Phi, psi and omega in degrees: 000125180284147175283138176237160185292341180269359179288145177284144179305317180300319179292321178297313183290329176294316182283323186222075182301335179294343181280355178302330180300324179290321179291319177297320181297333179268003176107002178273087183267348181253061185290341181272348183285147185303321182291323179293319182287342183262001179260158180282162176300320180298317178297316180298316179296319180298314181297324184263006176067036181247139177289119185297325181292322176295318179296318178301318180298315180295313184293315181293334177290339184259005178262000000 
């Protein structure tokens, strides 16, 4: 299953825990907190100033 920008961080990490490294690299260091796990990848990228399409490419390459 490919990662999409509307997927929740929590769902991504449940399915692919190895992708946490990409989220940490963009500044999401509190991956266990409820608000981080409940936001979409697109929202997280927006907050952290990361291009969501680039992040999708990296994450999908690692699944």
